[in-house]
N, CA, C, O and the ligand as a Tripos MOL2 file, in Angstrom:
@<TRIPOS>MOLECULE
protein
  321   319    81     0     0
PROTEIN
NO_CHARGES

@<TRIPOS>ATOM
      1 N         105.8830   95.4890   96.5790 N.3       1 MET1
      2 CA        105.2010   96.7500   96.4940 C.3       1 MET1
      3 C         105.5850   97.6710   97.6850 C.2       1 MET1
      4 O         105.6840   97.2370   98.8320 O.2       1 MET1
      5 N         105.7770   98.8480   97.3780 N.am      2 LEU2
      6 CA        106.1880   99.8080   98.4570 C.3       2 LEU2
      7 C         105.0770  100.2130   99.2460 C.2       2 LEU2
      8 O         103.9550  100.3740   98.7650 O.2       2 LEU2
      9 N         105.3900  100.4000  100.5810 N.am      3 PRO3
     10 CA        104.1940  100.8680  101.4220 C.3       3 PRO3
     11 C         103.9300  102.3550  101.2490 C.2       3 PRO3
     12 O         104.7890  103.1950  100.9780 O.2       3 PRO3
     13 N         102.5610  102.5860  101.4500 N.am      4 LYS4
     14 CA        102.1940  104.0150  101.4080 C.3       4 LYS4
     15 C         102.0640  104.7570  102.6990 C.2       4 LYS4
     16 O         102.0430  105.9850  102.7780 O.2       4 LYS4
     17 N         101.9710  103.8680  103.7770 N.am      5 ASN5
     18 CA        101.9320  104.5250  105.1400 C.3       5 ASN5
     19 C         102.4860  103.4520  106.1530 C.2       5 ASN5
     20 O         102.7250  102.2930  105.8130 O.2       5 ASN5
     21 N         102.6600  103.9200  107.3740 N.am      6 ALA6
     22 CA        103.2580  103.0410  108.2990 C.3       6 ALA6
     23 C         102.5280  101.7380  108.5150 C.2       6 ALA6
     24 O         103.1310  100.6800  108.6960 O.2       6 ALA6
     25 N         101.2530  101.8400  108.4940 N.am      7 ALA7
     26 CA        100.4450  100.6040  108.6480 C.3       7 ALA7
     27 C         100.6740   99.5480  107.7210 C.2       7 ALA7
     28 O         100.3690   98.3920  108.0150 O.2       7 ALA7
     29 N         101.2200   99.8650  106.5510 N.am      8 GLU8
     30 CA        101.4890   98.8930  105.4790 C.3       8 GLU8
     31 C         102.8860   98.1770  105.6310 C.2       8 GLU8
     32 O         103.2010   97.1720  104.9920 O.2       8 GLU8
     33 N         103.5940   98.7440  106.4500 N.am      9 ILE9
     34 CA        104.9470   98.0560  106.7770 C.3       9 ILE9
     35 C         104.7140   97.0010  107.8580 C.2       9 ILE9
     36 O         104.3840   97.2960  109.0070 O.2       9 ILE9
     37 N         104.9090   95.7280  107.4120 N.am     10 SER10
     38 CA        104.8160   94.6940  108.4360 C.3      10 SER10
     39 C         106.2100   93.9270  108.4230 C.2      10 SER10
     40 O         106.5340   93.2380  107.4560 O.2      10 SER10
     41 N         106.9660   94.0700  109.4730 N.am     11 ASN11
     42 CA        108.2850   93.5100  109.5720 C.3      11 ASN11
     43 C         109.1170   93.9990  108.4150 C.2      11 ASN11
     44 O         109.9740   93.2300  107.9790 O.2      11 ASN11
     45 N         108.9710   95.1490  107.8830 N.am     12 GLY12
     46 CA        109.7550   95.6250  106.7450 C.3      12 GLY12
     47 C         110.7310   96.6530  107.2440 C.2      12 GLY12
     48 O         110.6360   97.2140  108.3360 O.2      12 GLY12
     49 N         111.6670   96.8520  106.3670 N.am     13 ASP13
     50 CA        112.6480   97.9890  106.6450 C.3      13 ASP13
     51 C         113.3650   98.3470  105.3790 C.2      13 ASP13
     52 O         113.3750   97.6090  104.3930 O.2      13 ASP13
     53 N         114.0300   99.6340  105.4540 N.am     14 VAL14
     54 CA        114.6910  100.1230  104.3570 C.3      14 VAL14
     55 C         116.1580   99.8320  104.4580 C.2      14 VAL14
     56 O         116.7550  100.1820  105.4760 O.2      14 VAL14
     57 N         116.8270   99.1820  103.4230 N.am     15 TYR15
     58 CA        118.1600   98.9070  103.4380 C.3      15 TYR15
     59 C         118.9390   99.5180  102.2560 C.2      15 TYR15
     60 O         118.4380   99.5720  101.1330 O.2      15 TYR15
     61 N         120.1270   99.9580  102.5220 N.am     16 LEU16
     62 CA        121.0020  100.5050  101.5160 C.3      16 LEU16
     63 C         122.0160   99.4030  101.0110 C.2      16 LEU16
     64 O         122.7900   98.8940  101.8210 O.2      16 LEU16
     65 N         122.0220   99.0380   99.7090 N.am     17 GLN17
     66 CA        122.8330   98.0730   99.2710 C.3      17 GLN17
     67 C         123.7750   98.6650   98.1080 C.2      17 GLN17
     68 O         123.4590   99.6300   97.4130 O.2      17 GLN17
     69 N         124.8770   98.0060   98.0070 N.am     18 GLN18
     70 CA        125.8530   98.4470   97.0040 C.3      18 GLN18
     71 C         125.6750   97.4590   95.8230 C.2      18 GLN18
     72 O         125.6830   96.2430   96.0130 O.2      18 GLN18
     73 N         125.5230   97.9880   94.6630 N.am     19 ILE19
     74 CA        125.2320   97.1060   93.5370 C.3      19 ILE19
     75 C         126.1710   97.4270   92.2960 C.2      19 ILE19
     76 O         126.7700   98.4960   92.1850 O.2      19 ILE19
     77 N         126.2360   96.4020   91.3820 N.am     20 ARG20
     78 CA        126.8030   96.6390   90.1440 C.3      20 ARG20
     79 C         125.7590   96.6920   89.1360 C.2      20 ARG20
     80 O         124.8680   95.8440   89.1800 O.2      20 ARG20
     81 N         125.7580   97.6590   88.1570 N.am     21 CYS21
     82 CA        124.5360   97.9220   87.2810 C.3      21 CYS21
     83 C         124.6540   96.9110   86.0620 C.2      21 CYS21
     84 O         123.6600   96.6440   85.3870 O.2      21 CYS21
     85 N         125.8060   96.3970   85.8210 N.am     22 GLY22
     86 CA        126.0360   95.4450   84.6760 C.3      22 GLY22
     87 C         126.5120   95.9170   83.4320 C.2      22 GLY22
     88 O         126.7470   95.1400   82.5060 O.2      22 GLY22
     89 N         126.6950   97.3470   83.3330 N.am     23 LYS23
     90 CA        127.2940   97.8890   82.2020 C.3      23 LYS23
     91 C         128.7780   97.7380   82.1520 C.2      23 LYS23
     92 O         129.4470   98.1430   83.1020 O.2      23 LYS23
     93 N         129.3660   97.1620   81.0690 N.am     24 PRO24
     94 CA        130.7190   96.7680   80.9770 C.3      24 PRO24
     95 C         131.7810   97.9230   81.2220 C.2      24 PRO24
     96 O         132.8920   97.7030   81.7050 O.2      24 PRO24
     97 N         131.3420   99.1340   80.8520 N.am     25 ASN25
     98 CA        132.2950  100.1960   81.0170 C.3      25 ASN25
     99 C         132.0730  101.1650   82.1270 C.2      25 ASN25
    100 O         132.6430  102.2560   82.1500 O.2      25 ASN25
    101 N         131.2470  100.7650   83.0450 N.am     26 CYS26
    102 CA        130.8300  101.6240   84.2040 C.3      26 CYS26
    103 C         131.8690  101.6450   85.2270 C.2      26 CYS26
    104 O         132.7040  100.7440   85.3010 O.2      26 CYS26
    105 N         131.8450  102.6530   86.0240 N.am     27 LYS27
    106 CA        132.7860  102.7830   87.2100 C.3      27 LYS27
    107 C         132.6340  101.5910   88.2310 C.2      27 LYS27
    108 O         133.5420  101.2650   88.9950 O.2      27 LYS27
    109 N         131.4920  101.0150   88.1820 N.am     28 CYS28
    110 CA        131.2050   99.9730   89.1640 C.3      28 CYS28
    111 C         131.9660   98.6970   88.8990 C.2      28 CYS28
    112 O         132.1410   97.8540   89.7780 O.2      28 CYS28
    113 N         132.4270   98.5730   87.6250 N.am     29 VAL29
    114 CA        133.2640   97.4120   87.2790 C.3      29 VAL29
    115 C         134.5270   97.5550   87.9780 C.2      29 VAL29
    116 O         135.1170   96.5620   88.4040 O.2      29 VAL29
    117 N         134.9980   98.7910   88.1260 N.am     30 ARG30
    118 CA        136.3620   99.0450   88.8470 C.3      30 ARG30
    119 C         136.1580   99.0810   90.3090 C.2      30 ARG30
    120 O         137.1140   99.4310   91.0010 O.2      30 ARG30
    121 N         135.0150   98.7600   90.8850 N.am     31 GLY31
    122 CA        134.8760   98.7050   92.3410 C.3      31 GLY31
    123 C         134.2660   99.8630   92.8310 C.2      31 GLY31
    124 O         134.1620   99.9380   94.0550 O.2      31 GLY31
    125 N         133.8450  100.7690   92.1600 N.am     32 GLU32
    126 CA        133.0680  101.9520   92.5770 C.3      32 GLU32
    127 C         131.5710  101.6900   92.4710 C.2      32 GLU32
    128 O         130.8860  102.1210   91.5430 O.2      32 GLU32
    129 N         131.1080  100.9600   93.4760 N.am     33 LEU33
    130 CA        129.7590  100.5320   93.2690 C.3      33 LEU33
    131 C         128.7180  101.6300   93.5080 C.2      33 LEU33
    132 O         128.9170  102.6510   94.1660 O.2      33 LEU33
    133 N         127.5450  101.2750   92.8690 N.am     34 HIS34
    134 CA        126.4150  102.2290   93.0810 C.3      34 HIS34
    135 C         125.7350  101.8360   94.3700 C.2      34 HIS34
    136 O         125.7450  100.7010   94.8440 O.2      34 HIS34
    137 N         125.1160  102.9440   94.9070 N.am     35 THR35
    138 CA        124.1900  102.5740   96.1020 C.3      35 THR35
    139 C         122.7980  102.6260   95.7210 C.2      35 THR35
    140 O         122.3560  103.4980   94.9730 O.2      35 THR35
    141 N         122.0520  101.6330   96.2650 N.am     36 ALA36
    142 CA        120.6360  101.6290   95.9440 C.3      36 ALA36
    143 C         119.8440  101.3270   97.2360 C.2      36 ALA36
    144 O         120.2860  100.5840   98.1130 O.2      36 ALA36
    145 N         118.7230  101.9080   97.2950 N.am     37 TYR37
    146 CA        117.9130  101.5760   98.4260 C.3      37 TYR37
    147 C         116.8040  100.6100   98.0540 C.2      37 TYR37
    148 O         116.1610  100.7050   97.0090 O.2      37 TYR37
    149 N         116.6200   99.6600   98.9870 N.am     38 TYR38
    150 CA        115.5560   98.6470   98.8220 C.3      38 TYR38
    151 C         114.6840   98.6100  100.0110 C.2      38 TYR38
    152 O         115.1530   98.9020  101.1110 O.2      38 TYR38
    153 N         113.4760   98.2800   99.8720 N.am     39 PHE39
    154 CA        112.5040   97.9550  100.8540 C.3      39 PHE39
    155 C         112.3500   96.4900  101.0180 C.2      39 PHE39
    156 O         111.8380   95.8190  100.1230 O.2      39 PHE39
    157 N         112.7950   95.9400  102.1870 N.am     40 PHE40
    158 CA        112.5970   94.5260  102.4050 C.3      40 PHE40
    159 C         111.2960   94.2980  103.3230 C.2      40 PHE40
    160 O         111.0600   95.0040  104.3030 O.2      40 PHE40
    161 N         110.5250   93.2990  102.9260 N.am     41 THR41
    162 CA        109.5330   92.9100  103.7880 C.3      41 THR41
    163 C         109.0720   91.5100  103.5510 C.2      41 THR41
    164 O         109.4220   90.9510  102.5110 O.2      41 THR41
    165 N         108.3580   90.9220  104.3760 N.am     42 ARG42
    166 CA        107.8670   89.5130  104.1930 C.3      42 ARG42
    167 C         106.4280   89.4400  103.7280 C.2      42 ARG42
    168 O         105.5000   89.9570  104.3490 O.2      42 ARG42
    169 N         106.3050   88.7910  102.6360 N.am     43 VAL43
    170 CA        104.9320   88.6200  102.1150 C.3      43 VAL43
    171 C         104.6260   87.1590  102.0890 C.2      43 VAL43
    172 O         105.1950   86.3930  101.3100 O.2      43 VAL43
    173 N         103.6800   86.7640  102.9880 N.am     44 ASN44
    174 CA        103.3280   85.4230  103.1280 C.3      44 ASN44
    175 C         104.5350   84.5570  103.5450 C.2      44 ASN44
    176 O         104.7380   83.4250  103.1040 O.2      44 ASN44
    177 N         105.3110   85.1930  104.4290 N.am     45 GLY45
    178 CA        106.4720   84.4050  104.9590 C.3      45 GLY45
    179 C         107.7490   84.5140  104.0210 C.2      45 GLY45
    180 O         108.8590   84.1300  104.3890 O.2      45 GLY45
    181 N         107.5190   85.0120  102.9070 N.am     46 LYS46
    182 CA        108.7330   85.0330  101.9280 C.3      46 LYS46
    183 C         109.2820   86.5110  101.9390 C.2      46 LYS46
    184 O         108.5540   87.5030  101.9710 O.2      46 LYS46
    185 N         110.6180   86.5290  101.9110 N.am     47 LEU47
    186 CA        111.2720   87.8830  102.0090 C.3      47 LEU47
    187 C         111.2550   88.4280  100.5470 C.2      47 LEU47
    188 O         111.6850   87.7860   99.5890 O.2      47 LEU47
    189 N         110.7180   89.6670  100.4750 N.am     48 THR48
    190 CA        110.7350   90.2000   99.1340 C.3      48 THR48
    191 C         111.4790   91.5540   99.1770 C.2      48 THR48
    192 O         111.4380   92.2020  100.2230 O.2      48 THR48
    193 N         112.1440   92.0150   98.1280 N.am     49 LYS49
    194 CA        112.8030   93.3480   98.1520 C.3      49 LYS49
    195 C         112.2370   94.1610   96.9270 C.2      49 LYS49
    196 O         112.0270   93.6720   95.8170 O.2      49 LYS49
    197 N         112.0360   95.3750   97.2620 N.am     50 THR50
    198 CA        111.5160   96.3220   96.1960 C.3      50 THR50
    199 C         112.5510   97.4980   96.0090 C.2      50 THR50
    200 O         113.0290   98.0760   96.9850 O.2      50 THR50
    201 N         112.8320   97.7810   94.8800 N.am     51 TYR51
    202 CA        113.7730   98.8860   94.6590 C.3      51 TYR51
    203 C         113.0770  100.2770   94.9410 C.2      51 TYR51
    204 O         111.9240  100.5030   94.5720 O.2      51 TYR51
    205 N         113.8230  101.1530   95.5920 N.am     52 ILE52
    206 CA        113.1920  102.3930   95.8850 C.3      52 ILE52
    207 C         113.8040  103.4550   94.9730 C.2      52 ILE52
    208 O         115.0030  103.7160   95.0600 O.2      52 ILE52
    209 N         113.0190  104.0620   94.1180 N.am     53 ARG53
    210 CA        113.5440  105.1050   93.2810 C.3      53 ARG53
    211 C         114.0350  106.3270   94.1000 C.2      53 ARG53
    212 O         113.5940  106.5240   95.2330 O.2      53 ARG53
    213 N         114.9020  107.1050   93.5560 N.am     54 LYS54
    214 CA        115.4010  108.2870   94.2790 C.3      54 LYS54
    215 C         114.2930  109.2400   94.6550 C.2      54 LYS54
    216 O         114.3210  109.8460   95.7260 O.2      54 LYS54
    217 N         113.3150  109.3740   93.7760 N.am     55 SER55
    218 CA        112.1200  110.2920   94.0990 C.3      55 SER55
    219 C         111.2810  109.7330   95.2810 C.2      55 SER55
    220 O         110.6100  110.4750   95.9980 O.2      55 SER55
    221 N         111.3500  108.4150   95.4430 N.am     56 GLN56
    222 CA        110.5130  107.8160   96.5520 C.3      56 GLN56
    223 C         111.2560  107.7370   97.8520 C.2      56 GLN56
    224 O         110.6420  107.5020   98.8930 O.2      56 GLN56
    225 N         112.5360  107.9210   97.8340 N.am     57 ARG57
    226 CA        113.4370  107.5500   98.9270 C.3      57 ARG57
    227 C         113.0300  108.2760  100.2330 C.2      57 ARG57
    228 O         112.8570  107.6470  101.2760 O.2      57 ARG57
    229 N         112.8870  109.5770  100.1490 N.am     58 LEU58
    230 CA        112.5260  110.2810  101.4430 C.3      58 LEU58
    231 C         111.1800  109.8440  102.0530 C.2      58 LEU58
    232 O         111.0200  109.6760  103.2620 O.2      58 LEU58
    233 N         110.2590  109.6800  101.1520 N.am     59 ALA59
    234 CA        108.8800  109.3260  101.5090 C.3      59 ALA59
    235 C         108.8520  107.9140  102.2200 C.2      59 ALA59
    236 O         108.1440  107.7280  103.2100 O.2      59 ALA59
    237 N         109.6430  106.9360  101.6800 N.am     60 ILE60
    238 CA        109.6270  105.6190  102.1980 C.3      60 ILE60
    239 C         110.4790  105.5820  103.4770 C.2      60 ILE60
    240 O         110.1950  104.8130  104.3960 O.2      60 ILE60
    241 N         111.4680  106.3730  103.5250 N.am     61 MET61
    242 CA        112.3260  106.3830  104.8290 C.3      61 MET61
    243 C         111.4600  107.0210  105.9050 C.2      61 MET61
    244 O         111.4660  106.6000  107.0620 O.2      61 MET61
    245 N         110.7710  107.9670  105.5320 N.am     62 GLY62
    246 CA        109.8830  108.6880  106.5600 C.3      62 GLY62
    247 C         108.8210  107.6800  107.0900 C.2      62 GLY62
    248 O         108.5550  107.5890  108.2880 O.2      62 GLY62
    249 N         108.2670  106.9730  106.1770 N.am     63 ILE63
    250 CA        107.2360  105.9140  106.6110 C.3      63 ILE63
    251 C         107.8980  104.8540  107.4150 C.2      63 ILE63
    252 O         107.3330  104.5080  108.4520 O.2      63 ILE63
    253 N         109.0210  104.2900  107.0780 N.am     64 ALA64
    254 CA        109.7000  103.2470  107.7320 C.3      64 ALA64
    255 C         110.0540  103.7420  109.2200 C.2      64 ALA64
    256 O         109.8830  102.9850  110.1750 O.2      64 ALA64
    257 N         110.5200  104.9550  109.3640 N.am     65 PHE65
    258 CA        110.8630  105.6480  110.5020 C.3      65 PHE65
    259 C         109.5890  105.6400  111.4290 C.2      65 PHE65
    260 O         109.6310  105.2630  112.5990 O.2      65 PHE65
    261 N         108.4890  106.0780  110.8180 N.am     66 GLU66
    262 CA        107.2830  106.1910  111.5410 C.3      66 GLU66
    263 C         106.8200  104.8760  112.0930 C.2      66 GLU66
    264 O         106.3700  104.7300  113.2300 O.2      66 GLU66
    265 N         106.9690  103.9150  111.1820 N.am     67 ALA67
    266 CA        106.4460  102.4590  111.5860 C.3      67 ALA67
    267 C         107.3410  102.0270  112.7280 C.2      67 ALA67
    268 O         106.8020  101.4760  113.6880 O.2      67 ALA67
    269 N         108.7350  102.2310  112.7290 N.am     68 LYS68
    270 CA        109.5940  101.7830  113.8070 C.3      68 LYS68
    271 C         109.1590  102.5230  115.0980 C.2      68 LYS68
    272 O         109.1320  101.8750  116.1440 O.2      68 LYS68
    273 N         108.8070  103.8740  115.1000 N.am     69 GLU69
    274 CA        108.4460  104.4790  116.3090 C.3      69 GLU69
    275 C         107.1080  103.8940  116.8720 C.2      69 GLU69
    276 O         106.9060  103.8170  118.0840 O.2      69 GLU69
    277 N         106.2710  103.5150  115.9990 N.am     70 GLU70
    278 CA        104.8260  103.0150  116.4650 C.3      70 GLU70
    279 C         105.2010  101.6360  117.1320 C.2      70 GLU70
    280 O         104.6500  101.3020  118.1810 O.2      70 GLU70
    281 N         106.1860  100.8030  116.4910 N.am     71 LYS71
    282 CA        106.4670   99.5600  117.0950 C.3      71 LYS71
    283 C         107.0510   99.6240  118.4870 C.2      71 LYS71
    284 O         106.7410   98.8410  119.3860 O.2      71 LYS71
    285 N         107.9640  100.6650  118.6070 N.am     72 THR72
    286 CA        108.6110  100.8430  119.7920 C.3      72 THR72
    287 C         107.6950  101.2770  120.8850 C.2      72 THR72
    288 O         107.8000  100.8900  122.0490 O.2      72 THR72
    289 N         106.7700  102.1220  120.4320 N.am     73 LEU73
    290 CA        105.7250  102.5430  121.5160 C.3      73 LEU73
    291 C         104.8290  101.4710  121.9200 C.2      73 LEU73
    292 O         104.4350  101.4050  123.0840 O.2      73 LEU73
    293 N         104.4630  100.5850  120.9910 N.am     74 SER74
    294 CA        103.5690   99.5580  121.2880 C.3      74 SER74
    295 C         104.3610   98.4740  122.2640 C.2      74 SER74
    296 O         103.8340   97.8620  123.1930 O.2      74 SER74
    297 N         105.6050   98.3840  121.8860 N.am     75 GLU75
    298 CA        106.3940   97.4950  122.7970 C.3      75 GLU75
    299 C         106.5840   98.0060  124.2390 C.2      75 GLU75
    300 O         106.5810   97.2440  125.2060 O.2      75 GLU75
    301 N         106.7500   99.3480  124.3260 N.am     76 ILE76
    302 CA        106.7700   99.9380  125.6840 C.3      76 ILE76
    303 C         105.5040   99.8180  126.3700 C.2      76 ILE76
    304 O         105.5230   99.5950  127.5800 O.2      76 ILE76
    305 N         104.3120   99.9480  125.7040 N.am     77 SER77
    306 CA        103.0460   99.8140  126.3230 C.3      77 SER77
    307 C         102.7530   98.4780  126.7740 C.2      77 SER77
    308 O         101.9820   98.2760  127.7110 O.2      77 SER77
    309 N         103.4140   97.4400  126.0640 N.am     78 LYS78
    310 CA        103.1520   96.0740  126.4550 C.3      78 LYS78
    311 C         103.9000   95.8150  127.7770 C.2      78 LYS78
    312 O         103.3890   95.0480  128.5930 O.2      78 LYS78
    313 N         105.0910   96.4140  128.0390 N.am     79 ILE79
    314 CA        105.8770   96.2790  129.2680 C.3      79 ILE79
    315 C         105.0640   96.8910  130.3740 C.2      79 ILE79
    316 O         104.9630   96.3260  131.4630 O.2      79 ILE79
    317 N         104.4930   98.0150  130.1140 N.am     80 ASN80
    318 CA        103.8150   98.6790  131.1580 C.3      80 ASN80
    319 C         102.4700   98.0890  131.6540 C.2      80 ASN80
    320 O         101.8500   98.6420  132.5630 O.2      80 ASN80
    321 ZN        127.4440  100.7330   87.0610 Zn       81 ZN81
@<TRIPOS>BOND
     1     1     2 1
     2     2     3 1
     3     3     4 2
     4     3     5 am
     5     5     6 1
     6     6     7 1
     7     7     8 2
     8     7     9 am
     9     9    10 1
    10    10    11 1
    11    11    12 2
    12    11    13 am
    13    13    14 1
    14    14    15 1
    15    15    16 2
    16    15    17 am
    17    17    18 1
    18    18    19 1
    19    19    20 2
    20    19    21 am
    21    21    22 1
    22    22    23 1
    23    23    24 2
    24    23    25 am
    25    25    26 1
    26    26    27 1
    27    27    28 2
    28    27    29 am
    29    29    30 1
    30    30    31 1
    31    31    32 2
    32    31    33 am
    33    33    34 1
    34    34    35 1
    35    35    36 2
    36    35    37 am
    37    37    38 1
    38    38    39 1
    39    39    40 2
    40    39    41 am
    41    41    42 1
    42    42    43 1
    43    43    44 2
    44    43    45 am
    45    45    46 1
    46    46    47 1
    47    47    48 2
    48    47    49 am
    49    49    50 1
    50    50    51 1
    51    51    52 2
    52    51    53 am
    53    53    54 1
    54    54    55 1
    55    55    56 2
    56    55    57 am
    57    57    58 1
    58    58    59 1
    59    59    60 2
    60    59    61 am
    61    61    62 1
    62    62    63 1
    63    63    64 2
    64    63    65 am
    65    65    66 1
    66    66    67 1
    67    67    68 2
    68    67    69 am
    69    69    70 1
    70    70    71 1
    71    71    72 2
    72    71    73 am
    73    73    74 1
    74    74    75 1
    75    75    76 2
    76    75    77 am
    77    77    78 1
    78    78    79 1
    79    79    80 2
    80    79    81 am
    81    81    82 1
    82    82    83 1
    83    83    84 2
    84    83    85 am
    85    85    86 1
    86    86    87 1
    87    87    88 2
    88    87    89 am
    89    89    90 1
    90    90    91 1
    91    91    92 2
    92    91    93 am
    93    93    94 1
    94    94    95 1
    95    95    96 2
    96    95    97 am
    97    97    98 1
    98    98    99 1
    99    99   100 2
   100    99   101 am
   101   101   102 1
   102   102   103 1
   103   103   104 2
   104   103   105 am
   105   105   106 1
   106   106   107 1
   107   107   108 2
   108   107   109 am
   109   109   110 1
   110   110   111 1
   111   111   112 2
   112   111   113 am
   113   113   114 1
   114   114   115 1
   115   115   116 2
   116   115   117 am
   117   117   118 1
   118   118   119 1
   119   119   120 2
   120   119   121 am
   121   121   122 1
   122   122   123 1
   123   123   124 2
   124   123   125 am
   125   125   126 1
   126   126   127 1
   127   127   128 2
   128   127   129 am
   129   129   130 1
   130   130   131 1
   131   131   132 2
   132   131   133 am
   133   133   134 1
   134   134   135 1
   135   135   136 2
   136   135   137 am
   137   137   138 1
   138   138   139 1
   139   139   140 2
   140   139   141 am
   141   141   142 1
   142   142   143 1
   143   143   144 2
   144   143   145 am
   145   145   146 1
   146   146   147 1
   147   147   148 2
   148   147   149 am
   149   149   150 1
   150   150   151 1
   151   151   152 2
   152   151   153 am
   153   153   154 1
   154   154   155 1
   155   155   156 2
   156   155   157 am
   157   157   158 1
   158   158   159 1
   159   159   160 2
   160   159   161 am
   161   161   162 1
   162   162   163 1
   163   163   164 2
   164   163   165 am
   165   165   166 1
   166   166   167 1
   167   167   168 2
   168   167   169 am
   169   169   170 1
   170   170   171 1
   171   171   172 2
   172   171   173 am
   173   173   174 1
   174   174   175 1
   175   175   176 2
   176   175   177 am
   177   177   178 1
   178   178   179 1
   179   179   180 2
   180   179   181 am
   181   181   182 1
   182   182   183 1
   183   183   184 2
   184   183   185 am
   185   185   186 1
   186   186   187 1
   187   187   188 2
   188   187   189 am
   189   189   190 1
   190   190   191 1
   191   191   192 2
   192   191   193 am
   193   193   194 1
   194   194   195 1
   195   195   196 2
   196   195   197 am
   197   197   198 1
   198   198   199 1
   199   199   200 2
   200   199   201 am
   201   201   202 1
   202   202   203 1
   203   203   204 2
   204   203   205 am
   205   205   206 1
   206   206   207 1
   207   207   208 2
   208   207   209 am
   209   209   210 1
   210   210   211 1
   211   211   212 2
   212   211   213 am
   213   213   214 1
   214   214   215 1
   215   215   216 2
   216   215   217 am
   217   217   218 1
   218   218   219 1
   219   219   220 2
   220   219   221 am
   221   221   222 1
   222   222   223 1
   223   223   224 2
   224   223   225 am
   225   225   226 1
   226   226   227 1
   227   227   228 2
   228   227   229 am
   229   229   230 1
   230   230   231 1
   231   231   232 2
   232   231   233 am
   233   233   234 1
   234   234   235 1
   235   235   236 2
   236   235   237 am
   237   237   238 1
   238   238   239 1
   239   239   240 2
   240   239   241 am
   241   241   242 1
   242   242   243 1
   243   243   244 2
   244   243   245 am
   245   245   246 1
   246   246   247 1
   247   247   248 2
   248   247   249 am
   249   249   250 1
   250   250   251 1
   251   251   252 2
   252   251   253 am
   253   253   254 1
   254   254   255 1
   255   255   256 2
   256   255   257 am
   257   257   258 1
   258   258   259 1
   259   259   260 2
   260   259   261 am
   261   261   262 1
   262   262   263 1
   263   263   264 2
   264   263   265 am
   265   265   266 1
   266   266   267 1
   267   267   268 2
   268   267   269 am
   269   269   270 1
   270   270   271 1
   271   271   272 2
   272   271   273 am
   273   273   274 1
   274   274   275 1
   275   275   276 2
   276   275   277 am
   277   277   278 1
   278   278   279 1
   279   279   280 2
   280   279   281 am
   281   281   282 1
   282   282   283 1
   283   283   284 2
   284   283   285 am
   285   285   286 1
   286   286   287 1
   287   287   288 2
   288   287   289 am
   289   289   290 1
   290   290   291 1
   291   291   292 2
   292   291   293 am
   293   293   294 1
   294   294   295 1
   295   295   296 2
   296   295   297 am
   297   297   298 1
   298   298   299 1
   299   299   300 2
   300   299   301 am
   301   301   302 1
   302   302   303 1
   303   303   304 2
   304   303   305 am
   305   305   306 1
   306   306   307 1
   307   307   308 2
   308   307   309 am
   309   309   310 1
   310   310   311 1
   311   311   312 2
   312   311   313 am
   313   313   314 1
   314   314   315 1
   315   315   316 2
   316   315   317 am
   317   317   318 1
   318   318   319 1
   319   319   320 2
@<TRIPOS>SUBSTRUCTURE
     1 MET1         2 RESIDUE 1 A MET
     2 LEU2         6 RESIDUE 1 A LEU
     3 PRO3        10 RESIDUE 1 A PRO
     4 LYS4        14 RESIDUE 1 A LYS
     5 ASN5        18 RESIDUE 1 A ASN
     6 ALA6        22 RESIDUE 1 A ALA
     7 ALA7        26 RESIDUE 1 A ALA
     8 GLU8        30 RESIDUE 1 A GLU
     9 ILE9        34 RESIDUE 1 A ILE
    10 SER10       38 RESIDUE 1 A SER
    11 ASN11       42 RESIDUE 1 A ASN
    12 GLY12       46 RESIDUE 1 A GLY
    13 ASP13       50 RESIDUE 1 A ASP
    14 VAL14       54 RESIDUE 1 A VAL
    15 TYR15       58 RESIDUE 1 A TYR
    16 LEU16       62 RESIDUE 1 A LEU
    17 GLN17       66 RESIDUE 1 A GLN
    18 GLN18       70 RESIDUE 1 A GLN
    19 ILE19       74 RESIDUE 1 A ILE
    20 ARG20       78 RESIDUE 1 A ARG
    21 CYS21       82 RESIDUE 1 A CYS
    22 GLY22       86 RESIDUE 1 A GLY
    23 LYS23       90 RESIDUE 1 A LYS
    24 PRO24       94 RESIDUE 1 A PRO
    25 ASN25       98 RESIDUE 1 A ASN
    26 CYS26      102 RESIDUE 1 A CYS
    27 LYS27      106 RESIDUE 1 A LYS
    28 CYS28      110 RESIDUE 1 A CYS
    29 VAL29      114 RESIDUE 1 A VAL
    30 ARG30      118 RESIDUE 1 A ARG
    31 GLY31      122 RESIDUE 1 A GLY
    32 GLU32      126 RESIDUE 1 A GLU
    33 LEU33      130 RESIDUE 1 A LEU
    34 HIS34      134 RESIDUE 1 A HIS
    35 THR35      138 RESIDUE 1 A THR
    36 ALA36      142 RESIDUE 1 A ALA
    37 TYR37      146 RESIDUE 1 A TYR
    38 TYR38      150 RESIDUE 1 A TYR
    39 PHE39      154 RESIDUE 1 A PHE
    40 PHE40      158 RESIDUE 1 A PHE
    41 THR41      162 RESIDUE 1 A THR
    42 ARG42      166 RESIDUE 1 A ARG
    43 VAL43      170 RESIDUE 1 A VAL
    44 ASN44      174 RESIDUE 1 A ASN
    45 GLY45      178 RESIDUE 1 A GLY
    46 LYS46      182 RESIDUE 1 A LYS
    47 LEU47      186 RESIDUE 1 A LEU
    48 THR48      190 RESIDUE 1 A THR
    49 LYS49      194 RESIDUE 1 A LYS
    50 THR50      198 RESIDUE 1 A THR
    51 TYR51      202 RESIDUE 1 A TYR
    52 ILE52      206 RESIDUE 1 A ILE
    53 ARG53      210 RESIDUE 1 A ARG
    54 LYS54      214 RESIDUE 1 A LYS
    55 SER55      218 RESIDUE 1 A SER
    56 GLN56      222 RESIDUE 1 A GLN
    57 ARG57      226 RESIDUE 1 A ARG
    58 LEU58      230 RESIDUE 1 A LEU
    59 ALA59      234 RESIDUE 1 A ALA
    60 ILE60      238 RESIDUE 1 A ILE
    61 MET61      242 RESIDUE 1 A MET
    62 GLY62      246 RESIDUE 1 A GLY
    63 ILE63      250 RESIDUE 1 A ILE
    64 ALA64      254 RESIDUE 1 A ALA
    65 PHE65      258 RESIDUE 1 A PHE
    66 GLU66      262 RESIDUE 1 A GLU
    67 ALA67      266 RESIDUE 1 A ALA
    68 LYS68      270 RESIDUE 1 A LYS
    69 GLU69      274 RESIDUE 1 A GLU
    70 GLU70      278 RESIDUE 1 A GLU
    71 LYS71      282 RESIDUE 1 A LYS
    72 THR72      286 RESIDUE 1 A THR
    73 LEU73      290 RESIDUE 1 A LEU
    74 SER74      294 RESIDUE 1 A SER
    75 GLU75      298 RESIDUE 1 A GLU
    76 ILE76      302 RESIDUE 1 A ILE
    77 SER77      306 RESIDUE 1 A SER
    78 LYS78      310 RESIDUE 1 A LYS
    79 ILE79      314 RESIDUE 1 A ILE
    80 ASN80      318 RESIDUE 1 A ASN
    81 ZN81       321 GROUP 0 **** ****
């Protein structure tokens, strides 16, 4: 499941992967792979990945960025 806000991202992140779609006549068969965004996270200790649709990409990346900033801030406050 995709996160709706920064609090819902626990050890998760957004990754770009290159994939083959499986269509026999597609350009990806010749090595021009498609790019797809996935959200990786751990659910009960198991790594899961969720495909991010184009329409969701900006929202999810924004949330992931926000979550990372919060993590960095809390690590800094731990040091101090
Ligand atoms: Zn393809």
